[in-house]
C-alpha positions as CSV (number, residue, x, y, z in Angstrom):
1,M,137.8,7.4,175.4
2,N,140.6,4.8,175.6
3,I,141.7,3.4,178.9
4,S,144.6,1.1,179.6
5,W,143.7,-1.8,181.9
6,H,147.2,-1.6,183.5
7,W,146.8,2.1,184.0
8,L,143.4,1.6,185.5
9,G,144.8,-1.1,187.9
10,E,147.5,1.4,189.1
11,L,144.9,3.8,190.4
12,I,142.0,1.5,191.3
13,D,142.0,-1.9,192.9
14,I,140.6,-4.2,190.2
15,N,142.3,-7.5,191.0
16,D,138.9,-9.2,191.6
17,I,137.2,-8.0,188.5
18,T,137.5,-8.7,184.7
19,P,137.1,-6.4,181.8
20,E,133.8,-8.1,180.9
21,Q,132.4,-7.6,184.4
22,L,133.5,-3.9,184.3
23,S,131.7,-3.6,181.0
24,E,128.5,-4.8,182.6
25,H,128.8,-2.4,185.5
26,L,129.4,0.5,183.1
27,T,126.5,-0.4,180.9
28,L,124.1,-0.4,183.8
29,A,125.5,2.9,185.0
30,G,124.8,4.6,181.6
31,F,128.1,4.2,179.9
32,E,128.9,1.9,176.9
33,L,132.0,-0.1,176.5
34,E,132.3,-0.2,172.8
35,N,135.2,-2.6,172.5
36,I,137.8,-4.5,174.4
37,N,141.1,-4.9,172.6
38,Y,143.3,-7.6,174.1
39,N,147.1,-8.0,173.6
40,V,147.8,-4.4,172.7
41,D,151.4,-4.0,173.7
42,N,150.9,-6.6,176.4
43,D,147.9,-4.6,177.7
44,T,144.1,-4.5,177.4
45,L,142.6,-1.4,175.9
46,L,139.0,-0.4,176.9
47,Q,137.1,1.9,174.5
48,I,134.4,3.7,176.6
49,S,131.7,5.8,175.0
50,C,130.6,8.8,177.2
51,T,127.3,10.6,177.1
52,A,127.0,14.2,175.8
53,N,126.1,15.6,179.3
54,R,129.2,14.1,181.0
55,A,132.1,16.1,179.8
56,D,133.8,15.4,183.1
57,T,134.3,11.7,181.9
58,T,136.2,12.5,178.7
59,Y,139.6,12.4,180.3
60,V,141.4,9.7,182.2
61,I,141.0,10.9,185.8
62,G,137.3,11.9,185.1
63,I,136.4,8.4,183.8
64,L,138.4,6.8,186.6
65,Q,136.4,8.8,189.2
66,E,133.2,7.4,187.7
67,I,134.5,3.8,187.7
68,A,135.6,4.2,191.3
69,S,132.1,5.4,192.3
70,I,130.4,2.5,190.4
71,L,132.7,-0.2,191.9
72,Q,132.7,1.5,195.3
73,R,136.5,1.6,195.3
74,T,139.1,4.2,196.3
75,L,140.9,6.2,193.6
76,D,144.6,6.7,194.4
77,L,145.4,9.9,192.6
78,S,149.0,10.4,193.9
79,K,151.3,8.8,196.5
80,T,154.1,11.3,196.1
81,Q,154.4,14.4,198.2
82,I,156.7,17.4,197.6
83,N,157.6,20.2,199.9
84,I,157.3,23.4,197.8
85,P,156.1,26.8,199.2
86,V,152.9,28.0,197.4
87,F,152.1,31.7,197.2
88,K,148.3,32.1,197.0
89,Q,146.5,35.2,196.0
90,S,142.8,35.9,195.3
91,I,141.6,38.1,192.5
92,N,138.9,40.6,193.5
93,T,136.5,41.0,190.6
94,N,132.8,41.7,190.3
95,V,132.4,39.8,187.0
96,S,131.7,36.1,186.6
97,Y,134.8,35.7,184.4
98,Q,136.9,32.8,185.8
99,E,140.7,33.4,185.8
100,K,143.4,31.2,187.4
101,Y,147.3,31.2,187.1
102,I,149.7,28.6,188.6
103,T,153.3,29.6,187.7
104,S,156.8,28.6,188.7
105,I,160.4,28.9,187.3
106,I,162.4,25.7,186.7
107,H,166.1,25.9,186.0
108,D,168.4,23.6,183.9
109,V,165.9,21.5,182.1
110,Q,167.5,18.5,180.3
111,I,165.7,17.8,177.0
112,Q,166.1,14.1,176.0
113,E,164.2,11.0,175.0
114,S,161.2,9.9,177.1
115,P,161.1,6.6,178.9
116,E,159.3,3.7,177.4
117,W,156.4,3.8,179.9
118,L,155.6,7.4,178.9
119,K,155.9,6.6,175.2
120,N,153.5,3.6,175.6
121,R,150.9,5.7,177.4
122,L,151.0,8.3,174.6
123,A,150.9,5.6,172.0
124,L,147.5,4.5,173.3
125,Y,146.1,7.8,172.0
126,Q,148.1,7.9,168.8
127,I,150.4,10.6,170.0
128,K,154.0,10.4,168.8
129,S,156.8,11.0,171.3
130,I,158.8,14.1,170.8
131,N,161.0,14.6,173.9
132,N,160.6,14.2,177.6
133,L,159.2,17.7,178.2
134,S,156.7,17.7,175.4
135,D,155.6,14.2,176.3
136,I,155.0,15.2,180.0
137,L,152.8,18.1,178.9
138,N,150.8,15.8,176.6
139,F,150.6,13.2,179.3
140,I,149.1,15.7,181.8
141,W,146.6,16.8,179.2
142,I,145.5,13.2,178.6
143,K,145.3,12.4,182.3
144,W,143.9,15.6,183.8
145,A,142.7,17.6,180.8
146,Q,144.9,20.5,181.9
147,H,146.8,22.7,179.5
148,I,150.3,23.7,180.8
149,H,152.2,26.4,179.0
150,V,156.0,26.3,178.7
151,V,158.0,29.4,177.7
152,D,161.7,30.2,177.6
153,L,162.7,32.2,180.7
154,D,165.3,34.2,178.8
155,E,162.8,35.3,176.1
156,V,160.2,36.3,178.7
157,S,162.7,38.2,180.8
158,K,163.2,40.6,177.9
159,Q,159.5,41.7,178.1
160,V,158.3,40.9,181.6
161,N,159.9,41.6,185.0
162,I,160.2,38.1,186.4
163,N,160.7,39.4,189.9
164,N,157.0,40.4,190.0
165,L,155.9,36.8,189.4
166,H,153.3,37.1,192.2
167,H,151.6,40.0,190.4
168,L,148.4,39.4,188.4
169,Q,149.5,41.5,185.4
170,T,152.8,39.7,185.1
171,N,151.0,36.3,184.8
172,R,148.6,37.8,182.2
173,D,151.6,39.0,180.2
174,I,153.3,35.6,180.3
175,R,150.1,34.0,179.1
176,Q,150.0,36.4,176.1
177,I,153.6,36.1,175.1
178,H,154.2,34.3,171.8
179,T,157.9,33.5,171.6
180,G,157.7,30.7,169.0
181,N,159.9,28.5,171.2
182,H,157.7,25.7,172.3
183,S,158.7,22.6,174.3
184,D,159.6,20.6,171.2
185,Q,162.1,23.3,170.2
186,L,163.8,23.9,173.6
187,R,167.4,22.9,174.0
188,N,169.3,21.4,176.9
189,N,170.2,23.5,180.1
190,K,167.3,25.8,179.4
191,N,165.5,27.8,182.1
192,I,161.7,27.7,181.7
193,I,158.5,29.1,183.1
194,L,155.9,26.5,183.7
195,Q,152.4,28.1,183.7
196,L,148.9,26.6,183.9
197,S,146.4,29.3,183.0
198,I,142.6,29.3,182.8
199,P,141.4,30.4,180.4
200,T,144.1,28.8,178.2
201,S,146.0,31.0,175.7
202,N,145.3,30.4,172.0
203,D,149.0,29.9,171.3
204,Q,149.2,26.9,173.6
205,S,146.1,25.1,172.4
206,S,146.8,25.7,168.8
207,S,150.4,24.5,168.5
208,Q,152.0,23.2,171.7
209,L,149.3,20.6,172.4
210,S,148.3,20.0,168.8
211,H,149.5,16.4,169.0
212,A,147.2,15.6,171.8
213,T,144.0,17.4,171.0
214,H,143.3,15.6,167.8
215,S,142.7,12.3,169.6
216,L,140.7,13.5,172.6
217,D,137.3,15.0,172.8
218,V,137.7,17.3,175.8
219,S,136.3,20.7,176.3
220,I,137.8,23.1,178.8
221,S,135.1,24.1,181.2
222,E,134.4,24.3,184.9
223,F,135.0,20.6,185.6
224,N,138.8,20.8,185.2
225,H,139.2,23.7,187.7
226,N,139.0,21.2,190.5
227,H,142.1,19.3,189.4
228,S,144.4,22.2,188.3
229,M,146.7,22.1,191.3
230,E,147.0,18.3,191.3
231,A,147.8,18.3,187.6
232,Y,150.4,21.0,188.0
233,L,152.2,19.3,190.9
234,E,152.3,16.0,189.0
235,A,153.8,17.9,186.0
236,V,156.5,19.4,188.3
237,I,157.3,16.0,189.8
238,L,157.6,14.4,186.3
239,I,159.8,17.3,185.1
240,N,162.0,16.9,188.1
241,E,162.4,13.2,187.6
242,L,162.6,12.9,183.8
243,C,164.3,16.2,183.0
244,Q,166.8,16.0,185.9
245,T,166.0,19.4,187.4
246,K,165.4,20.7,190.8
247,F,162.1,21.6,192.2
248,P,161.1,25.3,191.8
249,E,161.7,27.5,194.8
250,K,158.0,28.5,195.0
251,I,154.8,28.2,193.1
252,V,152.6,31.2,192.5
253,H,148.8,30.4,192.6
254,I,146.5,33.4,191.6
255,S,142.8,32.8,191.1
256,T,139.4,34.4,191.3
257,H,137.0,33.7,194.1
258,N,135.0,30.5,194.0
259,H,131.4,31.3,193.5
260,I,129.1,30.5,196.4
261,R,126.6,28.0,195.2
262,T,123.3,27.2,197.0
263,P,123.2,23.5,198.1
264,I,120.6,21.3,196.6
265,T,117.8,20.3,198.9
266,F,117.1,16.5,198.8
267,S,114.2,14.7,200.4
268,Y,114.5,11.0,201.2
269,D,110.7,10.5,201.0
270,K,110.5,12.1,197.6
271,S,113.3,9.9,196.3
272,N,111.6,6.7,197.6
273,K,108.3,7.9,196.0
274,I,109.9,8.4,192.6
275,L,112.2,5.3,192.6
276,G,109.9,2.9,194.3
277,P,111.0,-0.3,196.1
278,A,114.2,-2.1,195.3
279,T,115.8,-5.4,196.3
280,S,118.9,-5.7,198.4
281,H,122.2,-6.5,196.7
282,T,122.5,-9.6,198.8
283,H,118.8,-10.7,199.3
284,Q,116.8,-10.3,196.2
285,D,113.6,-12.0,197.4
286,S,111.8,-9.0,198.7
287,Y,111.4,-5.3,197.8
288,K,111.9,-2.4,200.2
289,T,112.6,1.3,199.9
290,I,116.2,2.4,200.0
291,N,117.0,3.5,203.6
292,P,118.8,6.9,204.2
293,N,122.1,5.2,205.2
294,T,122.4,3.5,201.8
295,V,121.6,6.8,200.1
296,D,124.3,8.6,202.2
297,K,126.9,6.0,201.2
298,I,126.0,6.6,197.5
299,F,126.5,10.4,198.1
300,H,130.0,9.5,199.6
301,Q,130.8,7.5,196.5
302,L,129.9,10.5,194.4
303,N,132.1,12.8,196.5
304,F,129.1,14.9,197.5
305,I,129.3,17.0,200.7
306,T,126.1,16.3,202.8
307,H,124.4,18.2,205.6
308,S,121.9,15.7,206.8
309,Q,118.7,16.1,208.7
310,I,116.0,13.5,209.6
311,T,113.9,13.6,206.5
312,K,116.1,15.6,204.1
313,C,119.6,16.8,203.5
314,Y,121.5,19.5,201.7
315,L,124.1,18.5,199.1
316,E,127.1,20.3,197.8
317,V,128.0,19.0,194.3
318,P,131.7,18.8,193.2
319,L,132.8,21.3,190.6
320,Y,133.2,18.7,187.9
321,R,129.5,17.6,188.2
322,L,127.9,21.1,188.2
323,K,127.0,20.8,184.5
324,D,124.7,17.8,184.9
325,I,123.5,17.9,188.5
326,E,121.4,21.0,189.1
327,R,118.1,19.7,190.7
328,D,117.0,17.1,193.2
329,I,115.7,14.9,190.3
330,D,119.2,14.7,189.0
331,I,120.4,13.4,192.3
332,I,117.6,10.8,192.4
333,E,118.8,9.7,189.0
334,E,122.4,9.3,190.3
335,I,121.1,7.2,193.2
336,S,119.2,4.8,190.8
337,R,122.2,4.7,188.5
338,L,124.8,3.7,191.2
339,Y,122.5,1.5,193.2
340,G,121.6,-0.4,190.0
341,F,118.6,0.0,187.7
342,N,118.2,-3.8,187.7
343,Y,117.5,-3.9,191.4
344,F,114.3,-1.7,191.2
345,S,110.9,-3.2,190.7
346,D,109.5,-2.7,187.1
347,Q,105.9,-3.4,188.2
348,L,103.6,-0.4,188.6
349,P,101.7,-0.4,191.9
350,T,98.0,-1.5,191.8
351,S,95.7,1.4,192.3
352,I,92.2,0.9,193.7
353,Q,91.2,4.5,193.3
354,K,89.9,6.0,190.1
355,G,91.2,9.2,188.7
356,V,89.1,12.3,189.5
357,Q,88.5,14.9,186.8
358,S,88.5,18.5,187.8
359,T,85.4,20.7,187.5
360,Y,87.3,22.6,184.8
361,K,87.7,19.4,182.7
362,H,84.1,18.4,183.2
363,R,83.0,21.9,182.0
364,I,85.2,21.6,178.9
365,N,83.8,18.3,178.0
366,Q,80.2,19.6,178.5
367,I,80.9,22.5,176.1
368,R,82.4,20.1,173.6
369,S,79.4,17.9,173.8
370,I,76.9,20.8,173.4
371,C,78.8,22.0,170.3
372,R,78.7,18.6,168.7
373,S,75.0,18.2,169.4
374,I,74.4,21.5,167.7
375,G,76.0,20.0,164.6
376,L,79.5,21.4,164.7
377,H,82.6,19.4,163.9
378,E,85.7,19.9,166.2
379,V,88.9,20.9,164.5
380,I,92.4,21.6,165.8
381,H,94.9,24.1,164.3
382,T,98.5,24.9,165.2
383,S,99.1,27.9,167.5
384,I,102.1,29.0,165.4
385,G,102.0,31.2,162.4
386,N,103.8,34.1,160.7
387,H,101.3,37.0,160.9
388,Y,100.4,37.4,164.5
389,E,101.5,40.1,167.0
390,T,103.1,37.9,169.6
391,L,106.5,37.1,168.2
392,I,108.7,34.1,169.1
393,Y,112.4,34.7,170.0
394,N,114.7,32.7,167.8
395,P,112.0,30.9,165.7
396,L,112.9,27.9,163.5
397,N,111.8,29.6,160.4
398,I,109.8,32.7,159.2
399,E,106.6,30.7,158.7
400,N,106.6,29.8,162.4
401,S,107.6,33.1,163.9
402,S,104.6,34.1,166.0
403,L,101.8,32.8,168.3
404,R,98.1,33.3,167.4
405,S,96.0,35.8,169.2
406,N,92.7,34.5,168.0
407,L,91.0,31.3,166.7
408,L,88.8,32.7,164.0
409,S,91.6,33.4,161.5
410,K,92.5,29.7,161.1
411,L,88.8,28.6,161.1
412,I,88.1,31.0,158.2
413,Q,91.1,29.6,156.3
414,S,89.9,26.1,156.8
415,S,86.3,27.1,155.8
416,T,87.4,28.8,152.6
417,Y,89.7,25.9,151.7
418,N,86.8,23.5,151.9
419,L,84.6,25.8,149.8
420,K,87.3,25.9,147.1
421,H,87.7,22.2,146.9
422,T,84.4,20.7,147.9
423,K,82.0,23.6,147.2
424,K,80.6,22.9,150.7
425,S,81.0,24.6,154.0
426,I,81.8,22.6,157.2
427,E,80.3,24.0,160.4
428,M,83.1,23.7,162.9
429,F,84.4,24.7,166.3
430,E,87.7,24.8,168.1
431,I,88.9,25.0,171.7
432,G,92.5,26.2,171.8
433,R,95.0,28.5,173.4
434,V,95.7,32.1,172.3
435,F,98.5,34.4,173.2
436,I,97.9,38.1,173.7
437,A,100.5,40.8,174.4
438,N,99.1,43.3,176.9
439,E,101.2,46.1,178.5
440,K,104.5,44.3,177.9
441,K,103.1,41.1,179.4
442,Y,102.0,38.0,177.6
443,N,98.7,36.3,178.6
444,E,97.9,32.8,177.6
445,M,94.1,32.2,177.4
446,V,91.8,29.4,176.2
447,H,89.1,30.5,173.6
448,L,86.1,28.8,172.0
449,A,85.4,29.7,168.4
450,G,83.1,28.4,165.7
451,I,81.7,29.0,162.2
452,L,78.1,28.4,161.3
453,G,76.2,28.4,157.9
454,G,77.3,28.4,154.4
455,N,75.1,25.5,153.3
456,K,71.5,25.6,152.0
457,Y,69.4,23.2,153.9
458,I,66.7,25.3,155.5
459,R,63.2,25.3,153.9
460,R,59.6,25.6,155.0
461,E,58.2,23.0,152.7
462,W,59.7,20.2,150.6
463,A,58.7,22.1,147.4
464,D,60.6,25.2,148.4
465,Q,64.2,25.8,147.5
466,P,66.6,25.3,150.5
467,Q,68.1,28.5,151.9
468,N,71.1,29.3,154.1
469,I,70.5,30.0,157.7
470,S,69.9,33.6,158.7
471,W,71.6,35.7,161.2
472,F,69.0,35.0,163.8
473,Q,69.1,31.3,163.3
474,A,72.8,31.2,163.8
475,K,72.4,33.4,166.8
476,G,69.9,30.8,168.1
477,D,72.5,28.1,168.0
478,V,74.9,30.1,170.1
479,E,72.1,31.0,172.5
480,E,71.4,27.3,172.9
481,L,75.0,26.8,174.1
482,F,74.4,29.5,176.8
483,E,71.1,28.1,177.8
484,R,72.4,24.6,178.2
485,L,75.2,26.0,180.3
486,D,72.6,27.9,182.3
487,L,74.3,31.3,181.7
488,N,72.7,34.7,181.4
489,I,74.4,36.6,178.5
490,T,73.7,40.1,177.3
491,W,73.8,40.8,173.5
492,T,74.6,44.4,172.4
493,S,75.3,46.0,169.0
494,N,79.0,46.5,168.2
495,Q,80.8,49.7,169.2
496,N,84.4,49.9,167.9
497,E,85.6,52.2,170.7
498,I,84.6,49.6,173.3
499,L,86.8,46.9,171.7
500,T,89.8,49.1,171.2
501,H,91.5,47.9,174.4
502,S,89.8,44.5,174.4
503,I,91.4,41.1,173.7
504,F,88.9,41.0,170.8
505,N,90.2,44.1,169.1
506,I,91.8,42.0,166.3
507,S,88.9,39.5,166.1
508,Q,86.4,42.2,165.2
509,N,88.2,42.7,161.8
510,Y,86.9,39.3,160.7
511,F,83.3,40.5,160.8
512,K,81.3,42.6,158.4
513,T,80.8,46.2,159.6
514,N,77.7,46.6,161.8
515,R,77.0,42.9,161.4
516,Y,78.3,41.6,164.6
517,A,77.3,41.7,168.3
518,V,79.3,42.1,171.5
519,L,78.5,39.6,174.3
520,Y,78.6,40.5,178.0
521,D,78.3,38.6,181.2
522,N,76.4,39.6,184.3
523,N,79.3,41.8,185.5
524,Q,79.3,43.6,182.2
525,N,82.6,42.1,181.1
526,I,83.1,41.4,177.4
527,I,83.3,37.6,176.9
528,G,83.1,37.4,173.1
529,L,81.8,38.4,169.6
530,F,79.2,36.9,167.2
531,G,78.3,38.1,163.7
532,E,78.5,37.6,160.0
533,L,82.0,36.9,158.7
534,N,83.7,39.0,156.1
535,I,85.0,36.5,153.5
536,Q,87.4,38.3,151.1
537,D,88.7,35.4,149.1
538,T,88.4,36.3,145.4
539,N,88.9,32.7,144.3
540,I,85.5,31.8,145.6
541,A,82.7,32.7,143.1
542,T,79.7,32.9,145.4
543,V,79.7,32.5,149.2
544,D,76.6,32.2,151.3
545,S,76.7,34.1,154.5
546,L,79.0,32.5,157.1
547,Y,78.5,33.4,160.8
548,G,81.2,33.1,163.4
549,F,81.8,33.5,167.1
550,E,84.7,33.6,169.5
551,L,84.4,33.4,173.3
552,T,86.8,33.4,176.2
553,L,86.4,29.9,177.7
554,E,87.5,31.1,181.2
555,S,84.5,33.4,181.3
556,L,82.2,30.5,180.4
557,L,83.7,28.4,183.2
558,D,83.8,31.2,185.8
559,I,80.3,32.7,185.2
560,K,77.8,31.5,187.8
561,A,74.3,30.8,186.8
562,S,71.6,33.3,187.5
563,S,70.4,31.1,190.3
564,S,72.1,28.3,192.1
565,F,69.0,26.1,191.7
566,T,65.8,26.0,189.6
567,Q,62.7,27.2,191.5
568,V,59.6,25.1,190.7
569,R,56.1,26.2,191.5
570,P,52.8,24.5,190.8
571,Y,50.4,25.7,188.0
572,T,47.7,28.0,189.1
573,K,44.2,26.6,189.4
574,Y,42.7,29.8,188.0
575,P,42.5,30.8,184.4
576,S,45.0,33.1,182.7
577,V,44.2,36.3,180.8
578,I,46.0,37.1,177.5
579,R,46.0,40.6,176.1
580,D,47.8,42.3,173.3
581,I,49.0,46.0,173.6
582,K,50.8,48.4,171.4
583,I,53.7,50.6,172.6
584,D,55.3,53.4,170.5
585,V,59.1,53.9,171.0
586,P,61.8,55.8,169.2
587,Y,63.2,54.0,166.2
588,N,66.8,53.7,167.6
589,F,65.7,52.1,170.9
590,T,66.8,48.5,171.3
591,I,64.6,45.8,172.6
592,D,66.8,45.4,175.6
593,Q,66.2,49.0,176.7
594,I,62.4,48.5,176.2
595,F,62.2,45.4,178.3
596,K,64.2,47.1,181.1
597,N,61.6,49.9,181.3
598,I,58.7,47.4,181.2
599,N,60.2,45.3,183.9
600,M,60.3,48.4,186.2
601,I,56.5,47.9,186.7
602,N,57.2,44.8,188.7
603,E,53.6,43.5,188.9
604,S,53.2,40.0,190.3
605,I,50.2,39.1,188.1
606,I,52.3,39.5,184.9
607,E,53.3,35.9,183.9
608,S,55.1,36.6,180.6
609,I,55.7,39.3,178.0
610,D,56.4,38.4,174.4
611,L,57.1,40.6,171.4
612,F,55.1,39.4,168.4
613,D,55.0,42.4,166.0
614,V,57.1,45.5,164.9
615,Y,55.5,48.2,162.7
616,Q,57.0,51.4,161.3
617,K,55.4,53.9,159.0
618,H,57.4,55.5,156.2
619,N,59.4,58.6,157.2
620,Q,58.5,58.3,160.8
621,Q,61.0,58.4,163.7
622,N,59.2,56.0,166.0
623,K,58.0,52.4,165.7
624,S,55.1,50.5,167.1
625,L,55.8,47.3,169.0
626,G,53.1,44.7,169.7
627,F,53.5,42.8,173.0
628,R,51.5,39.8,174.1
629,I,51.1,39.8,177.9
630,T,49.9,36.8,179.9
631,Y,48.3,37.6,183.3
632,S,47.7,35.0,186.0
633,K,47.1,34.8,189.8
634,S,47.9,31.9,192.0
635,N,45.5,32.6,194.8
636,G,42.3,33.7,193.0
637,T,40.6,34.6,189.8
638,L,41.7,37.7,188.0
639,T,39.2,40.6,187.7
640,T,38.9,42.9,184.7
641,Q,39.8,45.8,186.9
642,E,43.1,44.3,188.1
643,V,44.1,43.6,184.5
644,N,43.1,47.0,183.2
645,E,45.1,48.8,185.9
646,V,48.3,46.9,185.0
647,E,47.7,47.3,181.3
648,Q,47.3,51.1,181.8
649,K,50.6,51.2,183.5
650,L,52.3,49.5,180.6
651,K,50.7,52.0,178.1
652,N,51.7,54.9,180.2
653,I,55.4,54.0,180.1
654,C,57.3,57.1,179.0
655,I,60.3,56.4,176.8
656,P,62.0,59.7,175.8
657,Y,63.1,60.3,172.3
658,T,66.9,60.4,171.7
């Protein structure tokens, strides 16, 4: 953006400042003065670079408003007043479409050469002078970023009833007329219609102002609605002076309602907490927080409307700043920018308190530590893929178009990749987020998943060949995790109908049929799966059994232990009695069902019950279970009669065939 130093001095008092000093002020305020060209037609030209979010500073008045705020000076927009009646009318509409028309009729326009001052101003922006009327319109565009449309009154009268100029449809028709007679083609003593319309007609922006738009980077948006009437009145004054015409009899102003916008709530305490202490502009030996009076002065510099209270205020932002000031943090940034970043302390306050980790974080670290001690390596995979159910709107590419719903799929890919290239399996685990669509809602959850086995390192003696871990050995590693977390988990055989509406509905497809278990908490909620993985990669010749698990981490954090503390009791002084018994049960009975029935006896002298043998004869529907039962008594010696009575109760347990 090019600014003439003389033009700047006409609107802002800069007698006590040099271009170099202004450059320093602009740089600290977030603007860059790229170059200062001296002796350009006896003037100094400032080349200012504006940021992408400040479209309101890409025209002359916009950047001058910013300079006036930075220098704490007054911007003199106009010192000329005219007495012209203005007919105002509001457009009633329910849509957010913005529409505005400012129209008047000017008679006997004298088309001639422009004065030197106007030619020089246009020359700063590489705009060639055409005639006084065209130059005035280009000048208004440079200064105010306002498009003004000029059409021949005689041509318009053939299609539109000019007497209805105060009607909305008439103004719309004028905007749409394409006569081909633009300001550079008009002749002397012409009667014209001068119209400023928002949105701007395509005809106007494409041909009439084509000479100006190539050198300016200005986009028509809400910021220029605020200056439309000022720009139009200055155009009328210039046409009256330079084209030797009379002022129009009236000006018609038709526009939609201004939207009611909620003020931004601003807290002085929050601002001081974020910005920290700052030195005074006059005394820079001590740091203090900025007082509310200084903040209110900055708001006045920014043309904010304030409604103040003791600890906070409500701010109404000007229309031209609505694009970049939407929240209180944006206002805090403006305070620091205008007060001066260099006045704030760059030293962080010394803290004597240590950070406190939440219970959630401690629990996560505990689970991580347990998994590592078991022998698992932690891995991290991306949450984005191309084959998941939760799709991403407007993805960058097809390969990254969805969010994962489980962790096992990526773990299996990594495991098979290692098997292909190193012929070894890496036992690994991952803690990560999954995204699950449920009844048109998306749930973000944290899961824990891992893969065990695949390597032969288990053997009974050194002479034996090493073997891969079994299903029960892998299950024991997962049980160790639960035991060290002091959690009581129930293991059951898989039932597909149970998982149909579960978050693990997709995860079950990665296990072999009837080779995985469903895990429940104390409330009988499904918290995860464990089983033998189904590796279907044909590029791997032989794969030893791999076992995997996936658990909801929230359930591991929320589950309370079976008891809030561990109860300790002394050993009994009296000897224990150990006996083995055999119980016949149906073949399809699980050990969990059997222990539930045995525990119904609830005898205090039973210290422990352990299963040590299972036997089944060929073609029989029942099986024999061998239990080793330990009896003890804390207050006396057990008698044979007491033991026999309890043993008989155990033998008499009736478990029906199913």
